N, CA, C and O of each residue as an XYZ file, in Angstrom:
820
protein
N      29.129    -19.392      6.049
C      28.319    -18.573      6.582
C      26.883    -17.775      5.868
O      25.986    -17.166      6.451
N      27.054    -18.027      4.489
C      26.399    -17.327      3.626
C      24.982    -18.226      3.590
O      23.888    -17.680      3.443
N      25.154    -19.752      3.751
C      24.338    -20.579      3.865
C      23.013    -20.261      4.642
O      21.827    -20.159      4.326
N      24.053    -20.100      6.299
C      23.251    -19.917      7.103
C      22.347    -18.490      7.207
O      21.204    -18.332      7.634
N      23.341    -17.479      6.631
C      22.383    -16.289      6.256
C      20.989    -16.413      5.821
O      19.946    -15.911      6.238
N      21.338    -17.443      4.604
C      19.958    -17.503      3.749
C      19.033    -18.729      4.519
O      17.886    -19.013      4.175
N      19.541    -19.177      5.275
C      18.499    -19.920      5.976
C      17.748    -19.120      6.918
O      16.565    -19.062      7.252
N      18.550    -18.670      7.161
C      17.590    -17.539      8.223
C      16.861    -16.250      7.377
O      15.886    -15.599      7.753
N      17.405    -16.135      6.495
C      16.176    -15.128      5.652
C      15.101    -15.933      5.344
O      14.012    -15.404      5.568
N      15.069    -17.348      4.781
C      13.949    -18.064      4.597
C      13.225    -18.384      5.579
O      12.117    -18.816      5.259
N      13.530    -18.309      7.080
C      12.966    -18.917      8.000
C      11.893    -17.406      8.037
O      10.666    -17.322      7.987
N      12.851    -16.442      8.132
C      12.008    -14.998      8.462
C      11.269    -15.010      7.400
O      10.097    -15.124      7.762
N      11.379    -14.933      5.955
C      10.141    -14.707      5.228
C       9.189    -15.825      5.591
O       8.199    -15.291      6.091
N       9.069    -16.952      5.565
C       7.905    -17.934      6.092
C       7.310    -17.446      7.332
O       6.099    -17.512      7.544
N       8.091    -16.992      8.090
C       6.990    -16.700      9.343
C       6.211    -15.415      9.046
O       5.100    -15.191      9.527
N       6.894    -14.545      8.182
C       6.466    -13.049      7.637
C       4.854    -13.730      6.889
O       3.662    -13.482      7.073
N       5.447    -14.460      6.206
C       4.057    -14.952      5.079
C       3.275    -15.474      5.894
O       2.109    -15.235      5.581
N       3.415    -16.322      7.162
C       2.292    -16.726      7.956
C       1.408    -15.643      8.500
O       0.182    -15.538      8.527
N       2.597    -14.691      9.022
C       1.412    -13.389      9.792
C       0.898    -12.907      8.456
O      -0.305    -13.156      8.537
N       1.045    -12.534      7.647
C       0.387    -11.986      6.463
C      -0.688    -12.764      5.984
O      -1.745    -12.155      5.815
N      -0.665    -13.892      5.742
C      -2.235    -15.005      5.394
C      -3.070    -14.937      6.821
O      -4.265    -14.652      6.898
N      -2.292    -15.224      7.826
C      -3.433    -14.976      8.783
C      -4.213    -13.659      9.078
O      -5.417    -13.661      9.332
N      -3.501    -12.616      9.031
C      -4.159    -11.414      9.125
C      -5.111    -11.338      8.125
O      -6.257    -10.980      8.397
N      -4.745    -11.660      6.893
C      -5.704    -11.476      5.431
C      -6.989    -12.462      5.583
O      -8.074    -12.286      5.027
N      -6.662    -13.482      6.405
C      -8.385    -14.240      6.480
C      -8.784    -13.536      7.611
O      -9.961    -13.174      7.597
N      -8.009    -13.196      8.748
C      -9.169    -12.613      9.902
C      -9.702    -10.741      9.174
O     -10.846    -10.289      9.221
N      -8.873    -10.260      8.775
C      -9.598     -9.165      7.932
C     -11.039     -9.605      7.242
O     -12.089     -8.991      7.428
N     -10.906    -10.692      6.476
C     -11.906    -11.190      5.152
C     -13.018    -11.580      6.015
O     -14.038    -11.879      5.394
N     -13.080    -11.653      7.283
C     -14.077    -12.213      7.952
C     -14.647    -11.321      9.297
O     -15.490    -11.781     10.067
N     -14.129    -10.169      9.421
C     -14.703     -9.073     10.382
C     -15.768     -8.357      9.838
O     -16.133     -8.267      8.666
N     -16.221     -7.854     10.871
C     -17.686     -6.853     10.502
C     -17.847     -5.754     10.486
O     -16.848     -5.097     10.194
N     -18.837     -5.164     10.710
C     -18.801     -3.813     10.224
C     -18.167     -2.791     11.906
O     -17.748     -1.635     11.854
N     -18.227     -3.237     12.599
C     -17.173     -2.542     13.933
C     -15.442     -2.741     13.195
O     -14.617     -1.830     13.116
N     -15.308     -3.699     12.883
C     -13.518     -3.570     12.191
C     -13.513     -2.977     11.024
O     -12.488     -2.497     10.539
N     -14.922     -2.944     10.329
C     -15.044     -1.899      8.910
C     -14.607     -0.285      9.334
O     -13.894      0.506      8.717
N     -15.299     -0.134     10.582
C     -14.977      1.580     10.937
C     -13.877      1.669     11.467
O     -13.586      2.830     11.756
N     -12.904      0.688     11.797
C     -11.420      1.156     12.362
C     -10.721      1.079     10.958
O      -9.792      1.861     10.758
N     -11.055      0.281     10.057
C     -10.454      0.388      8.750
C     -10.804      1.838      7.770
O     -10.202      2.221      6.767
N     -11.935      2.431      8.427
C     -12.115      3.928      7.414
C     -11.411      4.571      8.557
O     -11.390      5.763      8.250
N     -10.697      4.398      9.958
C     -10.333      5.291     10.328
C      -8.852      5.118      9.801
O      -8.025      6.026      9.881
N      -8.610      3.982      9.303
C      -7.128      3.624      8.554
C      -6.955      4.785      7.232
O      -5.926      5.382      6.915
N      -8.254      4.872      6.628
C      -8.232      5.558      5.718
C      -8.396      7.269      5.529
O      -8.281      8.003      4.547
N      -8.754      7.541      7.113
C      -8.494      8.889      7.357
C      -7.348      8.951      7.900
O      -7.492      9.977      8.565
N      -6.312      8.599      8.102
C      -4.980      8.341      8.195
C      -4.455      8.795      7.451
O      -3.791      9.829      7.516
N      -4.743      7.732      6.084
C      -4.101      8.114      4.999
C      -4.346      9.593      4.233
O      -3.580     10.359      3.647
N      -5.651      9.618      4.495
C      -5.602     11.405      4.313
C      -5.027     12.512      4.919
O      -4.615     13.554      4.409
N      -5.054     12.145      6.086
C      -3.707     13.228      7.172
C      -2.398     12.838      6.275
O      -1.794     13.811      5.824
N      -1.882     11.560      5.958
C      -0.508     11.411      5.272
C      -0.847     12.343      4.008
O       0.108     13.013      3.613
N      -2.051     12.488      3.315
C      -2.143     12.822      1.767
C      -1.993     14.123      1.895
O      -1.331     14.614      0.981
N      -2.535     15.202      3.064
C      -2.230     15.999      3.443
C      -1.061     16.886      3.488
O      -0.804     17.955      2.933
N      -0.184     15.842      4.629
C       1.086     16.285      5.028
C       2.034     16.113      3.400
O       3.026     16.829      3.263
N       1.830     15.613      2.812
C       2.510     15.306      1.560
C       2.287     16.282      0.269
O       3.040     16.280     -0.705
N       1.108     17.136      0.415
C       0.941     18.458     -0.227
C       1.813     19.170      0.350
O       2.812     19.503     -0.288
N       1.630     19.599      1.789
C       3.052     20.405      2.483
C       4.429     20.104      1.514
O       5.036     20.831      0.726
N       4.602     18.914      1.876
C       6.001     18.953      1.208
C       5.980     18.794     -0.554
O       7.048     18.377     -1.002
N       5.063     19.034     -1.425
C       4.921     19.070     -2.620
C       5.218     20.639     -2.625
O       5.967     21.128     -3.472
N       4.657     21.327     -1.739
C       4.997     23.064     -1.884
C       6.701     23.266     -2.097
O       7.271     24.115     -2.782
N       7.230     22.293     -1.349
C       8.921     22.656     -1.549
C       9.409     21.923     -2.372
O      10.448     22.354     -2.871
N       8.958     20.679     -2.820
C       9.472     20.148     -4.304
C       9.443     20.743     -5.430
O      10.499     21.005     -6.008
N       8.254     21.063     -5.946
C       7.924     21.780     -6.956
C       8.243     23.210     -7.153
O       8.244     23.764     -6.054
N       8.517     24.036     -8.124
C       8.805     25.314     -8.261
C       7.195     25.802     -8.401
O       6.841     26.141     -9.530
N       6.582     25.835     -7.727
C       5.244     26.303     -8.142
C       4.754     28.144     -7.857
O       5.161     28.825     -6.917
N       4.157     28.436     -8.549
C       3.791     29.887     -8.453
C       2.668     30.179     -6.852
O       2.370     29.298     -6.045
N       2.310     31.411     -6.798
C       1.555     31.396     -5.642
C      -0.063     31.106     -5.518
O      -0.780     31.057     -4.519
N      -0.352     30.937     -6.872
C      -1.929     30.060     -6.847
C      -1.644     28.738     -6.517
O      -2.235     28.076     -5.663
N      -0.631     28.341     -7.286
C      -0.581     26.818     -6.990
C      -0.223     26.541     -5.672
O      -0.727     25.508     -5.233
N       0.468     27.135     -4.947
C       0.853     27.037     -3.570
C      -0.051     27.216     -2.450
O      -0.022     26.756     -1.309
N      -1.112     28.234     -3.225
C      -2.571     28.631     -2.424
C      -3.139     27.005     -2.545
O      -3.562     26.410     -1.553
N      -3.097     26.541     -3.566
C      -4.260     25.469     -3.833
C      -3.620     24.336     -2.823
O      -4.263     23.838     -1.899
N      -2.193     23.990     -3.154
C      -1.469     22.811     -2.199
C      -1.920     23.035     -0.742
O      -2.192     22.129      0.047
N      -1.970     24.458     -0.467
C      -2.189     24.432      0.901
C      -3.041     24.457      1.300
O      -2.943     24.314      2.519
N      -4.711     24.657      0.734
C      -5.672     24.349      1.003
C      -6.194     22.935      0.913
O      -7.029     22.427      1.660
N      -5.483     22.287     -0.272
C      -5.571     21.040      0.092
C      -5.129     20.310      0.771
O      -5.829     19.303      0.877
N      -3.995     20.299      1.498
C      -3.259     19.927      2.851
C      -4.059     19.845      3.825
O      -4.374     18.910      4.561
N      -4.559     21.614      3.724
C      -5.437     22.047      5.250
C      -6.661     20.525      5.329
O      -6.881     19.650      6.167
N      -7.203     20.863      3.977
C      -8.517     20.244      3.965
C      -8.588     18.723      4.087
O      -9.619     18.165      4.463
N      -7.104     17.844      3.654
C      -7.343     16.354      3.877
C      -6.378     16.201      5.042
O      -6.033     15.025      5.157
N      -5.734     17.157      6.105
C      -5.626     16.717      7.286
C      -6.811     17.167      8.065
O      -6.545     16.744      9.190
N      -7.947     17.766      8.140
C      -8.670     18.227      8.959
C      -9.810     17.519      8.627
O     -10.774     17.676      9.375
N      -9.955     16.595      7.448
C     -11.163     15.622      7.149
C     -10.720     14.296      7.810
O     -11.415     13.481      8.416
N      -8.946     14.270      7.459
C      -8.772     12.836      7.957
C      -8.979     12.579      9.561
O      -9.441     11.551     10.057
N      -8.505     13.819     10.303
C      -8.518     13.962     11.570
C      -9.952     13.540     12.465
O     -10.234     12.856     13.449
N     -10.729     14.500     11.353
C     -12.343     14.189     11.710
C     -12.803     12.991     11.665
O     -13.549     12.514     12.520
N     -12.379     12.383     10.621
C     -13.022     10.786     10.244
C     -12.228      9.806     11.183
O     -12.708      8.679     11.314
N     -11.073     10.110     11.846
C     -10.126      9.276     12.586
C     -11.117      9.255     14.074
O     -11.412      8.183     14.601
N     -11.474     10.318     14.525
C     -11.842     10.828     15.637
C     -13.150     10.269     15.828
O     -13.257      9.412     16.706
N     -14.426     10.681     14.997
C     -15.518      9.954     14.666
C     -15.703      8.629     14.728
O     -16.477      8.170     15.568
N     -15.098      7.905     13.948
C     -14.868      6.396     13.595
C     -14.415      5.971     14.996
O     -14.969      4.950     15.403
N     -13.586      6.499     15.762
C     -12.863      5.473     17.098
C     -13.960      6.142     18.140
O     -14.557      5.289     18.797
N     -14.259      7.230     18.355
C     -15.002      7.756     19.460
C     -16.333      7.656     19.466
O     -16.852      7.484     20.568
N     -17.149      7.731     18.353
C     -18.384      7.845     18.234
C     -19.092      6.270     18.063
O     -18.778      5.583     17.091
N     -19.969      5.820     18.982
C     -20.040      4.352     18.364
C     -21.485      4.629     17.524
O     -21.702      3.932     16.533
N     -22.202      5.377     17.822
C     -23.542      5.782     16.695
C     -23.354      6.184     15.463
O     -24.119      5.941     14.529
N     -22.149      6.931     15.388
C     -21.988      7.204     13.885
C     -21.595      6.315     12.832
O     -20.495      5.768     12.893
N     -22.445      6.095     11.787
C     -22.566      4.962     11.204
C     -20.996      5.024      9.824
O     -20.421      6.032      9.412
N     -20.820      4.038      9.575
C     -19.815      3.838      8.811
C     -19.779      4.501      7.674
O     -18.805      5.162      7.315
N     -21.136      4.336      6.841
C     -21.544      5.067      5.248
C     -21.421      6.602      5.688
O     -21.044      7.379      4.811
N     -21.637      6.998      6.666
C     -21.651      8.570      7.187
C     -20.284      8.709      7.085
O     -20.095      9.755      6.464
N     -19.417      8.286      7.323
C     -17.881      8.427      7.237
C     -17.553      8.668      5.937
O     -17.100      9.716      5.477
N     -17.890      7.295      5.162
C     -17.680      7.381      3.615
C     -18.323      8.694      2.975
O     -17.879      9.247      1.969
N     -19.093      8.982      3.483
C     -19.806     10.075      2.706
C     -18.678     11.748      2.911
O     -18.450     12.738      2.217
N     -18.257     11.243      4.261
C     -17.418     12.570      4.281
C     -16.051     12.556      3.710
O     -15.436     13.595      3.472
N     -15.525     11.225      3.466
C     -14.241     10.934      2.680
C     -14.568     11.135      1.178
O     -13.676     11.364      0.361
N     -15.853     11.045      0.849
C     -16.358     10.810     -0.619
C     -16.191     12.584     -0.595
O     -15.180     12.966     -1.184
N     -16.651     13.170     -0.273
C     -17.085     14.827     -0.274
C     -15.422     15.325     -0.018
O     -15.072     16.311     -0.668
N     -14.740     14.898      0.591
C     -13.223     15.165      0.470
C     -12.352     14.993     -0.707
O     -11.452     15.721     -1.127
N     -12.810     13.884     -1.145
C     -11.865     13.200     -2.318
C     -12.333     14.358     -3.780
O     -11.652     14.940     -4.625
N     -13.636     14.292     -3.537
C     -14.229     15.440     -4.886
C     -13.568     16.810     -4.746
O     -13.264     17.419     -5.772
N     -13.307     17.372     -3.457
C     -12.697     18.666     -3.184
C     -11.268     18.347     -3.762
O     -10.877     19.064     -4.684
N     -10.439     17.320     -3.298
C      -8.989     17.092     -3.377
C      -8.979     17.082     -5.060
O      -8.317     17.938     -5.648
N      -9.745     16.072     -5.804
C      -9.680     16.139     -7.374
C      -9.763     17.244     -7.876
O      -8.969     17.558     -8.763
N     -10.749     18.124     -7.440
C     -10.899     19.654     -7.946
C      -9.670     20.242     -7.629
O      -9.041     20.789     -8.534
N      -9.174     20.215     -6.351
C      -8.054     21.256     -6.593
C      -6.663     20.514     -7.361
O      -5.727     21.195     -7.780
N      -6.701     19.191     -7.451
C      -5.808     18.727     -8.545
C      -5.895     19.302     -9.964
O      -4.875     19.635    -10.569
N      -6.858     19.390    -10.375
C      -7.032     19.453    -11.704
C      -7.014     20.937    -12.004
O      -6.897     21.321    -13.168
N      -7.127     21.805    -10.968
C      -6.886     23.245    -10.828
C      -5.087     23.418    -11.086
O      -4.564     24.087    -11.978
N      -4.361     22.589    -10.000
C      -3.117     22.357     -9.912
C      -2.509     22.114    -11.635
O      -1.741     22.745    -12.361
N      -3.192     21.054    -11.756
C      -2.514     20.728    -13.408
C      -3.021     21.747    -14.106
O      -2.103     22.171    -14.808
N      -4.321     22.575    -14.349
C      -4.321     23.978    -15.087
C      -3.164     24.631    -15.277
O      -2.402     24.678    -16.243
N      -3.142     25.177    -14.108
C      -1.798     26.264    -13.424
C      -0.562     25.848    -13.889
O       0.220     26.746    -14.201
N      -0.161     24.574    -14.022
C       0.855     23.828    -14.316
C       1.310     23.602    -15.760
O       2.419     23.227    -16.143
N       0.269     23.896    -16.455
C       0.256     23.023    -17.807
C       1.493     23.712    -18.869
O       2.177     23.171    -19.738
N       1.437     25.272    -18.333
C       2.385     25.283    -19.637
C       3.963     25.549    -19.075
O       4.843     26.103    -19.734
N       4.075     25.141    -18.010
C       5.342     25.249    -17.394
C       6.107     23.750    -17.623
O       5.719     22.861    -18.381
N       7.321     23.727    -16.737
C       8.205     22.429    -17.380
C       7.985     21.108    -16.376
O       8.623     20.064    -16.511
N       7.020     21.324    -15.395
C       6.439     20.380    -14.537
C       5.347     19.603    -15.581
O       4.607     20.044    -16.460
N       5.632     18.072    -15.005
C       4.708     17.389    -15.735
C       3.334     17.533    -14.773
O       3.396     17.658    -13.550
N       2.159     17.494    -15.500
C       0.723     17.622    -14.947
C       0.129     16.254    -14.816
O      -1.015     16.154    -14.372
N       1.007     14.878    -15.268
C       0.326     13.620    -15.194
C      -0.193     13.140    -13.741
O      -1.278     12.608    -13.505
N       0.893     13.468    -12.768
C       0.531     13.296    -11.707
C      -0.764     13.600    -10.820
O      -1.392     12.923    -10.005
N      -0.916     15.043    -11.372
C      -1.940     15.272    -10.859
C      -3.305     14.914    -11.261
O      -4.242     14.743    -10.480
N      -3.349     14.804    -12.644
C      -4.192     14.292    -13.539
C      -5.047     12.885    -12.915
O      -6.226     12.635    -12.662
N      -3.516     12.010    -12.813
C      -3.937     10.658    -12.258
C      -4.568     10.594    -10.540
O      -5.363      9.792    -10.050
N      -3.961     11.602     -9.997
C      -4.567     11.556     -8.759
C      -6.183     12.051     -8.509
O      -6.978     11.514     -7.737
N      -6.531     13.667     -9.709
C      -7.661     13.522     -9.806
C      -8.556     12.551    -10.043
O      -9.610     12.381     -9.431
N      -8.091     11.853    -11.021
C      -9.157     10.705    -11.574
C      -9.334      9.493    -10.447
O     -10.461      9.106    -10.135
N      -8.223      8.969     -9.908
C      -8.195      7.885     -8.665
C      -9.334      8.601     -7.558
O     -10.326      8.013     -7.126
N      -9.000      9.775     -7.274
C      -9.969     10.780     -6.005
C     -11.519     10.558     -6.616
O     -12.397     10.205     -5.828
N     -11.775     10.730     -7.751
C     -13.357     10.866     -8.486
C     -13.582      9.602     -8.438
O     -14.627      9.371     -7.829
N     -12.849      8.317     -8.963
C     -13.186      7.054     -8.804
C     -13.796      6.424     -7.662
O     -14.765      5.675     -7.537
N     -12.740      7.069     -6.648
C     -12.943      6.411     -5.207
C     -13.983      7.203     -4.253
O     -14.358      6.841     -3.138
N     -14.377      8.425     -4.987
C     -15.713      8.907     -4.127
C     -16.714      8.572     -4.922
O     -17.853      8.539     -4.457
N     -16.480      8.276     -6.211
C     -18.131      7.699     -6.748
C     -18.588      6.465     -6.083
O     -19.689      6.251     -5.576
N     -17.163      5.383     -6.202
C     -17.789      4.843     -4.746
C     -18.230      4.447     -3.639
O     -18.839      3.418     -3.346
N     -17.789      5.594     -2.831
C     -18.413      5.804     -1.721
C     -19.472      6.191     -1.622
O     -20.191      6.044     -0.633
N     -19.843      6.941     -2.974
C     -21.088      7.826     -2.710
C     -22.139      6.376     -3.185
O     -23.081      5.871     -2.573
N     -21.622      6.069     -4.285
C     -22.500      4.797     -4.814
C     -22.933      3.351     -4.023
O     -23.899      2.637     -4.289
N     -21.993      3.168     -3.053
C     -22.254      2.134     -2.317
C     -21.677      1.946     -1.206
O     -20.775      1.129     -1.025
N     -22.343      2.985     -0.037
C     -21.538      3.544      1.202
C     -21.739      2.738      2.279
O     -21.277      3.040      3.379
N     -22.621      1.361      2.024
C     -23.062      0.684      2.908
C     -22.143     -0.746      2.821
O     -22.065     -1.432      3.840
N     -21.526     -1.130      1.714
C     -21.075     -2.182      0.990
C     -19.441     -1.801      0.913
O     -18.601     -2.697      1.010
N     -19.089     -0.497      0.744
C     -17.824     -0.364      0.431
C     -16.830     -0.698      1.452
O     -15.799     -1.315      1.185
N     -17.137     -0.297      2.592
C     -15.983     -0.360      4.081
C     -15.808     -1.814      3.916
O     -14.712     -2.318      3.672
N     -16.932     -2.500      4.057
C     -16.494     -4.202      4.438
C     -15.780     -4.656      2.782
O     -14.711     -5.251      2.643
N     -16.282     -4.401      2.160
C     -15.702     -4.762      0.445
C     -14.106     -4.471      0.395
O     -13.346     -5.330     -0.051
N     -13.624     -3.205      0.880
C     -12.707     -2.776      0.782
C     -11.477     -3.558      1.757
O     -10.357     -3.950      1.430
N     -12.190     -3.604      3.083
C     -11.786     -4.591      3.928
C     -11.282     -6.268      3.540
O     -10.232     -6.875      3.749
N     -12.250     -6.552      3.050
C     -12.082     -8.150      2.253
C     -11.203     -8.029      0.789
O     -10.700     -8.956      0.155
N     -11.193     -6.645      0.487
C     -10.363     -6.393     -0.473
C      -8.653     -7.016      0.025
O      -7.998     -7.931     -0.475
N      -8.346     -6.170      1.095
C      -7.189     -5.934      1.570
C      -7.310     -7.334      2.302
O      -6.202     -7.843      2.131
N      -7.947     -8.055      2.897
C      -7.406     -8.966      3.442
C      -6.886    -10.049      2.356
O      -6.006    -10.849      2.673
N      -7.489    -10.045      1.007
C      -7.078    -11.093      0.024
C      -5.841    -10.797     -0.729
O      -5.166    -11.537     -1.444
N      -5.655     -9.243     -0.334
C      -4.057     -8.966     -1.162
C      -3.216     -9.123     -0.288
O      -2.065     -9.184     -0.721
N      -3.407     -9.269      1.431
C      -2.331     -9.735      2.076
C      -2.170    -11.179      2.160
O      -1.072    -11.662      2.437
N      -3.318    -11.981      1.910
C      -3.461    -13.207      1.734
C      -2.666    -13.850      0.831
O      -1.808    -14.696      1.086
N      -3.030    -13.353     -0.391
C      -2.018    -13.667     -1.811
C      -0.645    -13.214     -1.466
O       0.332    -13.932     -1.677
N      -0.545    -11.835     -0.851
C       1.270    -11.684     -0.489
C       1.637    -12.635      0.304
O       2.714    -13.164      0.025
N       0.972    -13.085      1.370
C       1.638    -14.240      2.443
C       2.018    -15.431      1.694
O       3.100    -15.996      1.853
N       0.905    -15.894      0.684
C       1.085    -17.123     -0.249
C       2.140    -17.079     -1.334
O       2.872    -17.956     -1.792
N       2.034    -16.121     -1.535
C       3.396    -15.987     -2.523
C       4.637    -15.956     -2.039
O       5.520    -16.663     -2.525
N       4.851    -15.123     -1.011
C       6.171    -14.908     -0.111
C       6.362    -16.280      0.287
O       7.577    -16.451      0.384
N       5.628    -17.521      0.613
C       5.746    -18.787      1.016
C       6.149    -19.906      0.316
O       6.728    -20.936      0.660
N       5.648    -19.419     -0.927
C       5.653    -20.612     -2.449
C       7.162    -19.993     -2.727
O       8.005    -20.819     -3.077
N       7.567    -18.644     -2.604
C       8.702    -17.965     -2.969
C       9.947    -18.768     -2.338
O      10.784    -19.421     -2.963
N       9.863    -18.553     -0.888
C      10.858    -19.120     -0.233
C      10.806    -20.705     -0.139
O      11.789    -21.267      0.346
N       9.901    -21.340     -0.500
C      10.203    -22.955     -0.876
C      10.669    -23.171     -2.218
O      11.068    -24.298     -2.511
N      10.676    -22.062     -3.255
C      11.079    -22.485     -4.293
C      12.782    -22.139     -4.164
O      13.685    -22.863     -4.584
N      12.923    -20.902     -3.503
C      14.225    -20.704     -3.316
C      15.105    -21.646     -2.439
O      16.286    -21.868     -2.706
N      14.570    -22.085     -1.573
C      14.917    -23.068     -0.665
C      15.597    -24.573     -1.502
O      16.710    -25.058     -1.298
N      14.569    -25.061     -2.435
C      15.094    -26.172     -3.431
C      16.169    -25.705     -4.472
O      17.095    -26.441     -4.813
N      15.977    -24.361     -4.982
C      17.587    -23.908     -5.763
C      18.447    -24.333     -5.137
O      19.183    -25.244     -5.516
N      18.539    -23.587     -3.740
C      19.641    -23.617     -3.293
C      20.359    -24.580     -2.759
O      21.505    -24.400     -2.348
N      19.477    -26.173     -2.700
C      19.688    -27.123     -2.191
C      20.437    -27.994     -3.269
O      21.442    -28.693     -3.134
N      19.516    -27.708     -4.581
C      20.082    -28.217     -5.911
C      21.524    -27.488     -6.321
O      22.451    -28.029     -6.924
N      21.478    -26.403     -5.937
C      22.937    -25.356     -6.211
C      24.182    -26.189     -5.252
O      25.346    -26.325     -5.629
N      23.666    -26.652     -4.050
C      24.783    -26.973     -3.120
C      24.980    -28.423     -3.705
O      26.175    -28.711     -3.640
N      24.472    -29.104     -4.075
C      24.700    -30.471     -4.334
C      25.492    -30.798     -5.599
O      26.177    -31.812     -5.736
N      25.289    -29.614     -6.715
C      25.752    -29.617     -7.645
C      27.394    -28.999     -7.397
O      28.333    -29.390     -8.089
N      27.534    -28.018     -6.335
C      28.703    -27.401     -6.265
C      29.343    -28.449     -5.610
O      30.489    -28.500     -6.057
N      29.161    -29.336     -4.746
C      29.614    -30.410     -4.255
C      30.100    -31.616     -4.877
O      31.049    -32.295     -4.484
N      29.270    -31.852     -6.017
C      29.630    -32.824     -7.212
C      30.919    -32.221     -8.253
O      31.672    -32.860     -8.987
N      30.856    -31.091     -8.056
C      32.214    -30.203     -8.863
C      33.426    -30.222     -8.003
O      34.563    -30.365     -8.452
N      33.113    -30.061     -6.667
C      34.356    -30.111     -5.696
C      34.971    -31.603     -5.900
O      36.144    -31.817     -6.203
N      34.026    -32.550     -5.691
C      34.768    -34.119     -5.714
C      35.436    -34.149     -7.201
O      36.588    -34.470     -7.493
N      34.637    -33.827     -7.848
C      35.400    -34.180     -9.362
C      36.811    -33.134     -9.514
O      37.812    -33.609    -10.050
N      36.820    -32.225     -9.198
C      37.686    -31.334     -9.350
C      39.048    -31.221     -8.337
O      39.924    -30.356     -8.333
N      38.880    -32.516     -7.419
C      39.883    -32.824     -6.566
C      41.338    -33.512     -7.088
O      41.249    -34.552     -7.742
N      42.422    -33.055     -6.863
C      43.500    -34.003     -7.458
C      43.599    -35.293     -6.855
O      43.415    -35.649     -5.691
N      43.990    -36.040     -8.076
C      44.051    -37.599     -7.961
C      42.626    -38.227     -7.873
O      42.552    -39.370     -7.423
N      41.564    -37.629     -8.234
C      40.501    -38.170     -8.512
C      40.206    -39.154     -9.830
O      39.670    -40.259     -9.751
N      40.606    -38.602    -10.891
C      40.937    -39.002    -12.324
C      41.940    -40.144    -12.151
O      42.866    -40.208    -11.343
N      41.517    -41.146    -13.195
C      42.592    -42.494    -13.179
C      43.845    -41.844    -13.746
O      43.958    -40.804    -14.396
N      44.861    -42.820    -13.288
C      46.129    -42.476    -13.692
C      46.401    -42.889    -15.340
O      46.687    -44.071    -15.529
N      46.330    -41.993    -16.542
C      46.578    -42.803    -17.950
C      47.627    -42.737    -18.425
O      47.788    -42.888    -19.636
N      48.800    -42.448    -17.426
C      50.332    -42.733    -18.015
C      50.644    -43.770    -18.004
O      51.760    -44.083    -18.419
């Protein structure tokens, strides 16, 4: 039964690996229209970040100023995220690099609020490293969006495609390796059972 489960698991892994690889190749060769849809996914990510800010208000024991900063950050993220999604999916003449400018401006605002949170919480028992890391990441991403608005959408799309393709290939080779090890283990186990059977050795008495 364990052997059957292993085979099903490996077969499922191979199928999933093939899907990831095909999706990765597909994304690597898409144009501006698909890049706009990818920017819409970034907008959805902003909405998720805004919701996470509201969740953080309950997780961290923050003061009134920090709560106000988290509230503003969450509302801005959700508002800008929804705006980007709506514009990218419903407006054909709205270019991708303008959408990225909007996202970049939002990331700068988010970074400033994260730095403010780190400043307000620096004397407490809460580690401010996550806020500083988020601020640094937001500023770097905003700088890329501002510097390369035309290329960054397709570049990120190709990067995600490469990651998906690499993940699919890694999963495939992992499943092949596990299948070989499983066969070798079954062969060794079979030999040990034969050797260990009663009467398999010579009677030396």
